[in-house]
C-alpha positions in Angstrom: 0.0 0.0 0.0 1.2 3.5 -0.9 -0.9 6.4 0.4 1.5 9.0 -1.0 -0.8 11.5 -2.8 -0.3 12.1 -6.5 0.6 15.6 -7.7 -3.0 16.2 -8.7 -4.3 15.1 -5.3 -1.7 17.2 -3.5 -2.6 20.3 -5.6 -6.3 19.8 -5.0 -5.7 19.4 -1.2 -3.6 22.5 -1.0 -6.2 24.5 -2.9 -9.0 23.2 -0.7 -7.0 24.0 2.5 -6.5 27.6 1.2 -10.2 28.2 0.4 -11.5 26.6 3.5 -8.9 28.4 5.7 -9.7 31.8 4.1 -13.5 31.6 4.1 -14.6 29.2 6.8 -13.9 31.6 9.7 -15.6 31.4 13.0 -17.6 34.6 12.3 -18.8 33.4 8.9 -19.8 30.0 10.3 -21.7 31.6 13.1 -23.6 33.8 10.6 -24.4 30.8 8.3 -26.6 29.1 11.0 -27.7 25.8 9.6 -27.6 26.8 6.0 -24.9 26.8 3.3 -22.2 29.5 3.2 -23.0 30.4 -0.4 -19.9 32.4 -1.0 -17.7 29.5 0.2 -19.7 27.0 -1.9 -19.3 29.2 -5.0 -15.6 29.5 -4.4 -15.1 25.7 -4.1 -17.1 25.1 -7.3 -15.4 27.9 -9.2 -12.1 26.2 -8.3 -13.4 23.0 -9.8 -13.0 20.9 -6.7 -16.3 18.9 -6.9 -15.5 18.0 -10.5 -11.9 17.2 -9.7 -13.1 14.3 -7.5 -13.7 12.2 -10.7 -10.0 12.5 -11.6 -8.4 12.3 -8.1 -10.5 9.4 -6.9 -11.8 8.5 -3.5 -8.5 9.0 -1.8 -8.3 12.5 -3.3 -11.8 13.2 -2.0 -10.7 11.9 1.5 -7.9 14.5 1.5 -10.3 17.3 0.5 -12.8 16.3 3.2 -10.1 16.3 5.8 -9.7 20.0 5.1 -13.4 20.6 5.3 -13.6 18.8 8.6 -10.6 20.8 10.1 -12.6 24.0 9.6 -16.2 22.6 10.0 -17.0 24.4 6.7 -20.7 24.8 6.3 -21.1 23.5 2.7 -22.7 20.3 1.3 -19.4 19.2 -0.2 -19.2 15.7 1.2 -22.8 14.9 0.4 -22.7 16.2 -3.2 -19.4 14.4 -4.0 -20.3 11.1 -2.4 -24.0 10.8 -3.2 -23.8 12.8 -6.4 -20.6 13.0 -8.4 -19.0 9.7 -7.5 -22.3 7.7 -7.4 -23.4 9.0 -10.8 -20.0 8.8 -12.4 -19.5 5.1 -11.3 -23.0 3.8 -11.7 -25.0 6.1 -13.9 -25.9 5.5 -17.5 -24.3 7.5 -20.2 -27.4 9.7 -20.4 -27.5 10.2 -16.6 -23.9 11.2 -16.5 -24.3 13.6 -19.3 -27.4 15.2 -17.8 -26.4 15.3 -14.1 -22.6 15.6 -13.8 -22.2 19.1 -15.3 -24.6 20.7 -12.7 -23.0 18.7 -9.8 -19.5 19.8 -10.9 -20.6 23.4 -11.2 -22.5 23.4 -7.9 -25.7 24.5 -9.5 -27.1 21.1 -8.4 -26.7 19.8 -4.9 -27.0 16.1 -4.1 -27.6 14.2 -0.9 -28.6 10.7 0.1 -31.2 8.8 2.1 -28.9 6.1 3.3 -28.6 3.3 4.4 -31.4 1.3 2.8 -34.7 2.4 4.3 -37.0 -0.5 5.2 -40.0 1.8 5.1 -39.3 3.1 1.5 -41.1 1.1 -1.1 -40.4 1.3 -4.8 -42.9 0.5 -7.5 -41.1 -0.1 -10.7 -42.6 1.3 -13.9 -41.5 1.0 -17.5 -37.7 1.3 -18.1 -35.9 3.1 -15.4 -38.9 4.9 -14.0 -40.5 4.1 -10.7 -42.7 5.5 -7.9 -41.4 5.8 -4.4 -43.4 5.9 -1.1 -42.1 6.2 2.4 -40.5 8.4 5.0 -36.8 9.0 5.8 -36.6 10.7 9.2 -33.4 12.7 8.7 -31.4 13.4 5.5 -28.3 15.7 5.7 -28.5 18.9 3.6 -31.9 18.0 2.4 -33.2 21.6 2.6 -30.4 22.6 0.2 -30.5 19.6 -2.2 -31.9 19.5 -5.7 -31.5 15.7 -5.9 -31.7 12.9 -3.4 -30.2 9.4 -3.9 -32.8 7.2 -2.2 -32.0 3.6 -1.2 -35.2 1.6 -1.0 -36.0 -1.5 1.1 -34.7 -3.7 -1.7 -31.4 -1.9 -1.9 -32.3 -0.3 -5.2 -30.9 3.2 -5.9 -33.3 5.9 -7.1 -32.6 9.5 -8.1 -35.4 11.8 -6.9 -35.8 15.5 -7.6 -36.7 17.4 -4.5 -39.1 19.8 -6.3 -41.1 17.0 -7.9 -44.7 16.3 -7.0 -45.0 13.8 -4.2 -41.8 15.0 -2.5 -42.1 16.9 0.8 -39.3 18.2 2.9 -39.7 19.2 6.6 -36.9 20.9 8.5 -35.3 18.8 11.2 -32.8 20.1 13.7 -29.9 17.7 14.3 -26.8 17.9 16.4 -24.7 19.5 13.6 -26.2 22.4 11.6 -26.4 20.7 8.3 -29.8 21.9 6.9 -31.2 18.4 7.5 -34.8 17.5 6.8 -37.4 14.7 6.9 -38.1 13.3 3.5 -41.6 12.2 2.8 -42.3 10.4 -0.5 -45.9 9.9 -1.7 -45.7 8.0 -5.0 -42.9 10.4 -6.0 -41.2 9.9 -9.4 -37.8 8.2 -9.2 -35.2 7.3 -11.8 -33.2 4.2 -11.1 -29.5 4.9 -11.0 -27.9 3.0 -13.9 -31.2 2.4 -15.6 -33.2 -0.9 -15.5 -29.9 -2.7 -14.8 -26.3 -1.8 -14.1 -24.5 -1.4 -17.4 -21.2 -3.4 -17.9 -19.3 -0.1 -18.2 -20.6 0.9 -14.8 -19.5 -2.4 -13.3 -16.0 -1.9 -14.7 -15.8 1.5 -13.1 -16.9 0.0 -9.7 -15.0 -2.5 -7.6 -18.3 -3.9 -6.4 -20.9 -5.8 -8.4 -23.6 -4.3 -6.3 -24.1 -0.5 -6.8 -25.7 -0.2 -3.3 -22.7 -1.7 -1.6 -20.3 0.4 -3.6 -22.1 3.7 -2.9 -22.5 2.8 0.8 -18.8 2.1 1.0 -18.0 5.4 -0.7 -20.3 7.3 1.7 -18.9 5.6 4.8 -15.3 6.4 3.7 -16.3 10.0 3.0 -17.9 10.5 6.4 -14.8 8.9 8.1 -12.5 11.3 6.2 -14.7 14.2 7.4 -14.4 12.9 11.0 -10.6 12.7 10.7 -10.5 16.3 9.7 -13.0 17.3 12.5 -10.7 15.6 15.1 -7.5 17.1 13.7 -9.1 20.6 13.8 -10.3 20.0 17.4 -6.8 18.9 18.4 -5.3 22.0 16.8 -7.5 24.1 19.0 -6.4 22.1 22.0 -2.8 22.7 21.3 -3.4 26.5 20.8 -5.4 26.7 24.0 -3.3 24.6 26.4 0.0 26.2 25.3 -1.2 29.7 25.8 -3.5 29.3 28.9 -1.5 29.3 32.1 -2.5 27.9 35.5 -0.4 28.3 38.7 2.4 30.0 36.7 2.8 27.5 33.9 1.0 26.5 30.7 -1.7 23.9 30.9 0.2 21.8 28.4 2.9 21.3 31.0 0.5 19.1 33.1 1.0 15.4 32.6 -2.7 14.7 32.7 -3.3 17.1 29.8 -0.4 15.7 27.8 -1.7 12.1 28.2 -5.2 13.0 27.3 -4.1 14.9 24.2 -1.7 12.1 23.2 -4.6 9.6 23.4 -6.7 11.8 21.3 -3.9 12.2 18.7 -3.5 8.5 18.4 -7.2 8.0 17.9 -7.2 10.7 15.2 -4.3 9.0 13.4 -6.1 5.7 13.6 -9.2 7.2 11.9 -7.0 8.7 9.2 -4.9 5.7 8.3 -7.8 3.3 8.2 -9.7 5.7 6.0 -6.8 6.1 3.7 -6.5 2.3 3.4 -10.2 1.9 2.6 -10.1 4.7 0.0 -6.9 3.4 -1.6 -8.2 -0.1 -1.9 -11.4 1.1 -3.5 -9.5 3.2 -6.0 -7.3 0.2 -6.9 -10.3 -1.9 -7.5 -9.6 -4.2 -4.6 -12.1 -5.5 -2.0 -12.5 -2.8 0.5 -15.5 -3.9 2.5 -13.7 -4.9 5.7 -11.4 -1.9 5.6 -14.4 0.5 5.1 -16.2 -1.0 8.1 -13.0 -0.7 10.1 -12.5 3.0 9.2 -16.2 3.7 10.0 -15.8 2.0 13.4 -12.8 4.2 14.3 -14.7 7.3 13.0 -17.7 6.4 15.2 -15.9 5.3 18.4 -12.6 7.1 18.4 -14.1 10.2 16.8 -16.5 10.6 19.7 -13.7 10.2 22.2 -11.6 12.9 20.5 -14.2 15.6 20.4 -15.2 14.9 24.0 -11.5 15.2 25.0 -11.0 18.4 23.1 -14.0 20.0 24.7 -12.9 18.8 28.2 -9.3 20.1 27.7 -10.7 23.5 27.1 -12.1 23.6 30.6 -15.0 25.8 31.3 -14.9 27.6 28.0 -15.3 24.3 26.2 -18.9 24.2 27.4 -19.6 27.6 25.8 -21.8 26.9 22.8 -20.4 29.9 21.0 -16.8 28.8 21.3 -15.3 27.3 18.1 -14.3 24.0 19.7 -18.0 23.4 20.4 -18.6 23.2 16.6 -16.1 20.3 16.4 -17.9 18.6 19.2 -21.2 18.9 17.5 -19.8 17.8 14.1 -18.0 14.8 15.7 -21.2 13.6 17.3 -23.2 14.0 14.1 -20.6 12.3 11.9 -20.5 9.4 14.3 -24.2 9.0 13.9 -24.1 9.0 10.1 -21.3 6.3 9.8 -23.3 4.1 12.2 -23.1 2.8 15.7 -19.9 1.1 16.8 -21.7 -2.0 17.9 -23.6 -2.2 14.6 -20.5 -1.7 12.5 -18.7 -4.5 14.5 -21.6 -6.8 13.9 -21.4 -6.2 10.1 -17.7 -6.7 10.2 -18.0 -9.9 12.2 -20.6 -11.3 9.7 -18.3 -10.3 6.8 -15.3 -12.1 8.3 -17.4 -15.1 9.2 -18.7 -15.4 5.6 -15.2 -15.1 4.1 -13.6 -17.6 6.5 -15.8 -20.6 5.4 -18.2 -22.8 7.3 -18.2 -22.7 11.1 -16.3 -25.3 13.1 -18.2 -28.3 14.3 -19.6 -28.2 17.8 -17.1 -30.8 19.1 -14.1 -28.8 18.1 -15.1 -25.6 19.9 -12.4 -24.2 22.1 -12.9 -25.1 25.8 -13.1 -22.2 28.3 -9.9 -21.4 30.1 -9.4 -22.6 33.7 -11.2 -20.4 36.2 -13.3 -18.8 33.4 -17.1 -18.8 33.2 -18.5 -22.2 32.5 -15.3 -24.1 33.5 -15.9 -27.3 35.4 -13.4 -29.2 37.5 -12.0 -32.3 35.8 
């Protein structure tokens, strides 16, 4: 494995870091509320960053999302790239790519996704790629800003739905992070199957998964994990600035061993999120099986990400509880991202099932390993 970025990936990351650093200031973020910072979104699209994702791959997107997470920039960049640009580019028909990608690249169209598959969303297939969708998705990120939603139905089918079509209703929902979320209600809403009636061979060649749903879900989980790595890195940067400048009893807070150990643990957690996310993205770009690596990265993002943002807020002392302090945004984003990648227990269960399936049939009952001496269930012999 070689995670060294290409020249194109490095250039895109540096450009993103400069734009996010210049425009995603605390004052602008506070003024944006739960909506999009339109000036920042226009700057990102004018620089061609959403469109560049097709060329720099998922690992390139990971690098860009780290920069967004560092600044908690209030734009639907992750959602549009994961649910829109990459999903359509990898699995859309030629007509769908020609129709949808120009607007997604330019930022005039904003995509989001109702993921994972919703058991309450039913799809009634019509002629060709058309269908009618009915059901409710309780919370969809950036729904209030989106022009298109990629909906996963109960049968793991992927449907493109326009948010302004008849039968589509959006109700504002307040979530932990201010991401213009909404409840999506579909009442026989028109949907277009991503990839047409079936996945085309050309789409399958562009994907490392025979199942479009699995592939898009893997992309989305990797993207959210990358965002979490950036959120945690940004929170730790604030910890370093605060603890080295703030003095207590005549010396900086950073000189206290307890502070150092807590920050070191948070740093190791952040690096674990980053390296597992890089591996998942790299393998997917290389066309290798990335399912176990994606679940591993998502688990670290959910579990370790929560630990890091809690530690960052704690190490700020009393001001960390101030909802107007910049570190509080990292806390809110970290909690929200953890919710979107999935619960730690649920991700471990998925990973365990995947490992069990790949390791062949289970051992016979008679060959099970006996409990160790003194352990539960051990009997004297």
